[in-house]
C-alpha positions in Angstrom: -28.2 15.1 -3.2 -25.3 16.9 -4.6 -24.9 16.8 -8.3 -21.9 14.8 -9.5 -20.4 13.7 -12.8 -18.7 10.5 -14.1 -15.4 11.7 -13.0 -16.7 12.2 -9.3 -18.0 8.7 -9.5 -14.6 7.3 -10.6 -13.0 8.9 -7.5 -15.9 7.4 -5.3 -15.4 4.0 -6.9 -11.7 3.9 -6.5 -11.8 5.2 -2.9 -14.4 2.5 -1.9 -12.5 -0.2 -3.7 -9.3 0.7 -1.7 -11.2 0.9 1.5 -12.8 -2.6 0.8 -9.2 -4.0 0.4 -9.2 -4.5 -3.4 -5.6 -5.4 -4.6 -4.1 -2.0 -5.8 -2.6 -3.4 -8.9 -5.8 -5.1 -10.0 -7.5 -1.8 -9.4 -5.0 0.0 -11.3 -5.6 -2.3 -14.3 -9.4 -2.3 -14.0 -9.5 1.5 -14.3 -6.8 1.7 -17.1 -4.1 3.8 -15.2 -0.7 3.2 -16.6 0.8 4.7 -13.4 -0.1 3.5 -9.9 0.5 7.0 -8.6 -2.4 8.1 -10.7 -4.7 5.6 -9.1 -3.6 6.3 -5.5 -2.3 9.9 -5.6 -5.0 11.4 -7.7 -8.1 9.2 -7.3 -8.1 7.5 -3.9 -8.9 9.4 -0.8 -8.6 8.3 3.0 -12.0 7.8 4.4 -13.0 8.2 8.2 -13.5 4.5 8.2 -10.0 3.9 7.0 -8.6 6.3 9.7 -10.7 4.5 12.4 -9.2 1.2 11.5 -5.7 2.3 11.7 -5.1 1.6 15.4 -6.8 -1.8 15.1 -4.6 -2.8 12.1 -1.4 -1.6 13.9 -2.3 -3.7 17.0 -2.9 -6.7 15.1 0.6 -6.4 13.4 2.4 -6.1 16.7 0.2 -8.5 18.7 2.2 -11.7 18.4 
């Protein structure tokens, strides 16, 4: 298992919270960021699971 630190765990937590659908403003408040761009632009990553769901989400949006 690769060695990680608290900062790495913070990145992982924020990414998984976004992937799970947590409200972004709630997540921002929970981790104590003043700027949403810090939460999303610095800490959150796009996972393969998120990428794979993109087509399904798009289809559900246009499928009346």
